[in-house]
C-alpha positions in Angstrom: -5.4 47.9 5.0 -6.0 44.5 3.6 -4.0 41.5 4.9 -1.6 39.8 2.6 -2.1 36.1 2.6 0.4 33.8 1.0 0.0 30.0 0.9 3.0 27.9 0.0 2.0 24.6 -1.6 -1.0 23.8 -3.8 -1.7 20.3 -2.7 -5.0 19.3 -1.1 -4.5 21.4 2.0 -3.2 24.5 0.2 -5.9 24.6 -2.5 -8.7 24.0 0.0 -7.5 26.7 2.2 -7.0 29.2 -0.7 -10.5 28.4 -2.0 -12.2 28.9 1.4 -10.5 32.3 1.8 -11.1 33.5 -1.7 -14.8 32.5 -1.6 -15.1 34.7 1.5 -13.7 37.7 -0.4 -10.0 37.6 0.5 -7.2 37.7 -2.0 -4.7 34.9 -1.8 -1.3 34.4 -3.3 -0.9 30.6 -3.8 2.7 29.6 -4.5 3.4 26.2 -6.1 6.8 24.8 -7.2 5.3 22.6 -9.9 5.9 22.2 -12.8 9.3 23.8 -12.3 10.3 21.5 -9.4 8.7 18.2 -8.4 9.1 15.9 -5.5 10.1 12.3 -6.3 6.5 11.3 -5.7 4.9 13.7 -8.1 4.1 12.9 -11.7 1.5 15.4 -12.8 1.9 19.1 -13.5 -1.5 20.0 -12.0 -2.5 21.0 -8.5 -3.9 18.7 -5.7 -2.1 15.7 -7.1 -3.0 12.4 -5.5 0.5 10.8 -5.4 -0.3 7.4 -3.9 -3.8 5.9 -3.9 -6.7 7.5 -5.7 -9.0 6.7 -2.7 -10.5 9.0 -0.1 -11.2 5.8 1.9 -14.5 4.7 3.4 -17.6 6.7 2.5 -20.1 5.4 5.1 -20.9 8.0 7.7 -20.4 5.5 10.6 -16.7 5.5 9.7 -14.7 8.4 11.2 -13.3 9.4 7.8 -16.8 9.1 6.2 -18.1 11.4 8.9 -15.3 13.8 8.2 -16.1 13.9 4.5 -19.8 14.6 5.3 -18.8 17.5 7.5 -16.6 18.8 4.7 -19.3 18.4 2.2 -21.7 20.5 4.3 -19.0 23.1 4.8 -18.5 23.5 1.0 -15.2 21.8 0.6 -13.7 22.2 -2.9 -11.8 18.9 -2.5 -14.9 16.8 -1.6 -17.2 18.4 -4.2 -14.6 18.1 -6.9 -14.1 14.5 -5.8 -17.8 13.9 -6.4 -17.5 15.3 -9.9 -14.6 12.9 -10.8 -15.7 9.9 -8.8 -15.1 6.3 -10.0 -16.7 3.1 -8.8 -14.9 1.6 -5.8 -17.5 -0.3 -3.7 -17.9 1.3 -0.3 -14.9 3.6 -0.8 -14.8 7.2 -2.2 -12.3 7.0 -5.1 -11.6 9.5 -7.9 -10.0 9.6 -11.4 -6.8 11.3 -10.2 -6.0 13.0 -13.5 -9.5 14.5 -13.9 -9.5 15.4 -10.2 -6.3 17.4 -10.5 -7.4 19.0 -13.8 -10.6 20.2 -12.2 -9.0 21.6 -9.1 -6.3 23.3 -11.2 -8.9 25.0 -13.4 -11.0 26.2 -10.5 -8.0 27.7 -8.8 -6.6 29.3 -12.0 -10.0 30.8 -12.8 -10.8 32.2 -9.4 -10.6 36.0 -9.5 -9.2 36.3 -6.0 -6.4 33.6 -6.3 -3.1 34.5 -7.8 -1.2 31.2 -8.7 2.5 31.7 -8.7 4.9 29.0 -10.0 8.1 29.1 -8.1 10.0 27.2 -5.4 10.1 28.6 -1.9 13.2 27.7 0.0 13.2 30.1 2.9 10.8 31.4 5.6 9.6 35.0 5.2 11.4 37.6 7.3 9.7 38.2 10.7 7.5 41.3 10.8 9.1 44.4 12.3 7.9 45.6 15.8 4.4 47.0 15.4 4.1 45.8 11.8 1.2 43.6 10.9 -0.9 42.7 7.8 0.6 39.5 6.4 0.0 35.8 7.0 2.1 33.0 5.5 0.7 29.5 5.4 2.9 26.5 4.8 1.1 23.7 3.2 4.1 21.9 1.7 3.2 18.4 2.6 5.1 15.3 3.7 7.9 15.8 1.2 8.7 19.4 2.0 11.9 20.5 0.2 15.2 20.1 2.0 16.1 23.8 2.2 12.7 24.9 3.5 12.7 22.0 6.0 16.2 23.1 7.1 14.8 26.6 7.7 12.0 25.2 9.8 14.4 23.1 11.7 16.6 26.1 12.5 13.5 28.0 13.8 11.9 25.1 15.8 15.0 23.1 16.8 15.9 19.7 15.3 14.1 17.8 18.1 10.8 19.3 16.8 11.0 18.3 13.2 10.9 14.7 12.0 11.5 13.2 8.5 10.0 9.8 9.0 6.9 8.7 10.9 6.8 5.5 12.8 3.2 4.6 13.5 2.3 1.7 15.8 -0.9 -0.1 15.3 -3.9 0.8 17.5 -6.6 -1.6 18.7 -9.9 -0.9 20.4 -9.8 -1.7 24.1 -13.0 -3.6 24.0 -11.5 -6.1 21.5 -8.7 -7.2 23.9 -9.2 -10.5 25.7 -8.4 -9.8 29.3 -8.6 -13.5 30.2 -5.1 -13.7 28.7 -3.8 -10.1 29.0 -3.2 -8.3 32.2 -2.7 -4.7 33.4 0.6 -3.8 35.0 3.6 -1.5 34.7 7.2 -2.8 34.9 8.3 -3.2 38.5 4.8 -1.9 39.5 5.8 1.6 38.7 3.1 4.2 38.0 -0.6 3.5 38.7 -0.3 -0.2 37.8 -2.8 0.1 34.9 -0.6 2.1 32.5 0.0 -0.8 30.2 -1.9 -3.8 28.9 0.5 -6.8 28.8 0.1 -9.8 26.5 2.4 -12.6 27.7 4.0 -15.1 25.3 5.5 -18.5 26.0 8.8 -19.4 24.3 6.9 -21.4 21.7 4.5 -18.6 21.0 7.3 -16.1 20.8 9.2 -18.1 18.2 6.1 -18.8 16.1 5.5 -15.0 16.2 9.0 -14.3 15.0 8.6 -16.8 12.2 5.4 -15.0 11.1 7.1 -11.6 11.2 10.0 -12.8 9.0 7.7 -14.4 6.4 5.1 -11.6 6.2 4.6 -9.6 3.0 5.8 -6.0 3.1 4.7 -2.8 1.5 7.4 -2.0 -1.1 9.5 1.0 -0.6 8.9 3.9 -2.9 11.8 5.1 -5.1 12.7 8.1 -2.9 12.6 6.2 0.4 15.9 5.2 1.9 15.6 2.0 3.8 18.3 3.1 6.3 15.8 3.9 9.1 16.4 6.1 12.1 16.9 3.8 15.1 13.8 5.0 16.8 11.5 4.0 13.9 12.9 0.6 12.8 10.0 -1.6 11.7 9.3 -4.5 14.0 10.0 -7.1 11.2 13.4 -5.4 10.5 14.3 -5.7 14.2 13.4 -9.4 14.1 15.9 -9.9 11.2 18.7 -8.7 13.4 18.3 -11.9 15.5 15.6 -14.2 16.8 16.0 -12.8 20.4 16.3 -9.1 19.5 12.7 -8.4 20.3 12.8 -10.5 23.5 15.6 -8.1 24.7 13.9 -5.0 23.1 10.3 -3.9 23.0 9.0 -7.4 24.0 11.3 -7.8 27.0 9.5 -9.3 30.1 11.8 -7.6 32.7 9.9 -6.3 35.7 6.6 -8.1 34.8 4.9 -11.2 36.2 1.8 -12.8 34.9 -0.7 -12.7 37.8 -2.2 -16.0 36.7 1.1 -17.9 37.0 3.1 -15.7 39.2 6.1 -16.2 36.8 7.8 -13.9 34.4 6.7 -14.6 30.8 9.3 -15.5 28.1 8.2 -12.3 26.2 5.6 -9.6 26.6 3.8 -7.3 24.1 2.9 -4.1 25.9 0.0 -1.8 24.8 -0.2 1.8 25.9 -3.3 4.0 26.2 -3.9 5.9 22.9 -6.2 8.4 24.6 -7.1 9.5 28.1 -10.3 7.6 28.1 -8.6 4.3 27.5 -10.9 3.3 24.6 -7.9 2.5 22.4 -4.4 1.2 22.9 -1.3 1.2 20.7 1.2 -1.7 20.5 4.4 -0.2 21.9 7.3 -0.4 19.4 5.3 -2.2 16.8 5.7 0.2 13.8 5.6 -2.0 10.7 5.9 -2.0 6.9 3.8 -5.2 6.7 0.8 -5.0 4.4 -2.4 -4.4 6.4 -3.9 -7.9 6.0 -0.5 -9.3 7.1 -0.5 -7.1 10.2 -4.0 -8.3 11.2 -2.9 -11.9 10.7 0.5 -11.7 12.5 -0.5 -9.4 15.4 -3.6 -11.6 16.1 -1.2 -14.4 17.0 -0.4 -12.4 20.2 -2.3 -13.9 23.2 -5.1 -11.6 24.1 -5.3 -10.0 20.6 -6.8 -13.0 18.7 -10.0 -10.9 18.0 -8.3 -7.5 18.0 -10.1 -4.8 16.1 -7.5 -2.5 14.5 -8.5 1.2 14.4 -5.2 2.0 12.8 -2.4 -0.2 11.3 1.3 0.5 11.7 3.4 2.2 9.1 6.9 3.6 8.5 7.4 6.1 5.7 9.0 9.3 4.6 7.0 12.1 6.1 8.3 15.5 7.1 6.2 16.8 10.1 6.5 19.0 13.1 6.1 18.3 16.8 2.7 20.1 16.7 1.7 19.8 20.4 4.9 21.6 21.4 5.4 24.2 18.6 1.9 24.9 17.2 -0.9 27.1 18.7 -4.5 25.9 18.5 -5.0 28.2 15.5 -2.2 26.4 13.6 0.3 29.3 14.0 3.8 28.6 15.2 4.5 29.7 18.7 7.9 30.9 17.6 6.4 32.9 14.6 2.7 33.6 15.0 2.7 35.2 11.5 3.4 31.7 10.0 0.8 29.0 10.0 1.1 25.4 9.0 -1.6 23.1 7.6 -1.9 19.7 6.1 0.3 16.7 6.6 3.3 18.7 7.8 1.3 19.3 11.0 0.8 15.6 11.7 -2.6 14.9 10.1 -2.4 11.8 8.0 -4.3 11.2 4.7 -5.8 13.0 1.8 -9.1 13.8 3.5 -7.5 14.9 6.8 -5.1 17.2 5.0 -7.8 18.9 3.0 -10.0 19.1 6.2 -7.3 21.0 8.0 -7.0 23.4 5.1 -10.7 24.0 5.1 -10.8 24.6 8.9 -7.8 27.0 8.7 -9.3 29.0 5.8 -12.6 29.4 7.7 -10.8 30.5 10.8 -8.6 33.1 9.2 -11.5 34.5 7.2 -13.5 34.9 10.4 -10.5 36.5 12.1 -10.1 39.1 9.3 -13.8 39.8 9.2 -14.9 39.6 12.8 -11.6 39.9 14.8 -11.6 36.3 16.3 -10.6 32.8 15.2 -13.4 30.3 14.5 -12.3 26.8 15.3 -14.6 23.8 14.7 -16.4 22.3 17.8 -14.5 19.6 19.6 -17.4 17.1 19.2 -17.1 17.3 15.4 -14.8 15.2 13.2 -13.1 18.5 12.2 -12.6 19.5 15.8 -11.4 16.0 16.8 -8.9 15.9 13.9 -7.3 19.2 15.0 -7.4 18.1 18.7 -4.8 15.4 17.7 -2.3 18.2 17.0 -2.7 19.3 20.7 -2.5 16.0 22.4 0.0 15.6 25.2 2.2 12.8 24.0 6.0 12.5 24.4 6.1 10.6 21.1 3.8 12.6 18.8 3.1 10.8 15.5 0.9 11.6 12.5 -2.6 10.1 12.6 -5.7 9.6 10.5 -9.1 10.6 11.9 -10.3 7.9 14.3 -13.2 7.7 16.6 -11.0 7.3 19.6 -9.9 11.0 19.0 -13.5 12.1 19.7 -14.6 13.1 23.2 -16.3 10.2 25.0 -20.1 10.1 25.1 -21.8 11.2 28.2 -24.6 8.7 27.6 -24.3 4.9 27.5 -24.4 3.1 24.2 -25.5 -0.4 23.3 -22.4 -1.7 21.6 -19.9 -0.2 19.1 -22.4 0.6 16.3 -24.8 2.4 18.6 -21.8 4.3 20.1 -20.6 5.4 16.7 -24.1 6.4 15.6 -24.5 8.6 18.7 -21.1 10.1 18.0 -22.1 10.9 14.4 -25.4 12.4 15.6 -23.6 14.5 18.2 -20.9 15.6 15.7 -23.3 16.9 13.1 -25.5 18.6 15.6 -22.5 20.4 17.0 -21.4 21.4 13.5 -24.6 23.2 12.5 -24.0 26.5 14.5 -20.3 26.5 13.5 -21.3 26.4 9.8 -23.9 29.1 10.4 -21.2 31.4 11.8 -18.8 30.3 9.0 -21.3 31.5 6.4 -21.3 28.5 4.0 -24.7 29.1 2.4 -23.4 31.4 -0.3 -20.3 29.3 -0.9 -22.5 26.2 -1.5 -24.6 28.1 -3.9 -21.5 29.2 -5.9 -19.7 25.9 -5.9 -21.6 24.3 -8.9 -20.8 27.3 -11.1 -17.1 27.2 -10.0 -16.9 23.5 -10.8 -18.7 23.9 -14.2 -16.4 26.8 -15.2 -19.2 29.3 -15.5 
């Protein structure tokens, strides 16, 4: 008996997942609420709409997202190959004509003989299978603006503590760019191992200059559907500063329990950085989620002693984004622990960005196809960008937040590297080498041969 596969949501993750399954001979029912219902961010009627930027970001392979795109290109990604067909000049970035891109994806999906496109809104989860019953898979690819009723149903299933509606992302800096002649390692009151946090001490004058810069910085404008009444746990750092000049000194920058080993005294204020990964190659600025524009974040945060030359691997952000607590509710194969017949993919899982969303859809489509054909899941190797992206969804973190693909998510190299560029080149080489046997098992050769005809409409 064939397995019924239903994908809810025809954005980047949903269309990519449907295409990968259909190209491997599996029938897919793809349910999309547009054009009947649109989220506040959507304007086009077509599928795979790029609602914000039209950029897939950096294209160079020594960037983590550039490597991810190359892996997807080799794996026969519909999103990447359609992007190549609709590309527009953007310097070193991969940008597309968003209208032509959506039109091309829509036509490929509509014309595919094994994809049934259904236009309706899904507001409830499917009924759980009866005991002993099998043969259906539901994939939720509903994105960061999942409808309220469907989100409520997820919340009831998972518990309200495992579903968030805003993400509050703190900036991340590379450890090697921190000046330890000014910063020091310590935990408050010497608790823990003593090296849990990097501490950047500020004098009173430095603190007030920093507050002035926060208050004057240019912010990213709120979108029409975003309510500026933030949850208390994700208030932007600049909004906290507006509550009073000493708010941060008594909040995330409080110096209580810390002494600067160079002076033996307690600083006026302290910025704490916490390990972003087990290897300690990157650190996030604790409590520093921000709506400042990226150049402003670089300018203002480099005023912090020890971070004058900080290299930012990720900037802070606060925006509407429905996502689940993946490390605690999602299995490695992206199925819910509470409902293994339901899988989630795309930004609702906690991957951030167009490319990352599509990549998760590609990986899930390949895995399910392999399960149906050979009886076992096929997950990308940990050393690859695809595997490192999915590993973020399993990281042990009490405060799980969405993330783009970053090199600090990759396993550390076993060999020494001569500087950052050499380290990244070695990571790229290792990733692509690890990917080759995965792609062979995934059977991408025929898909790559068929892709031009699909995109040409033949």
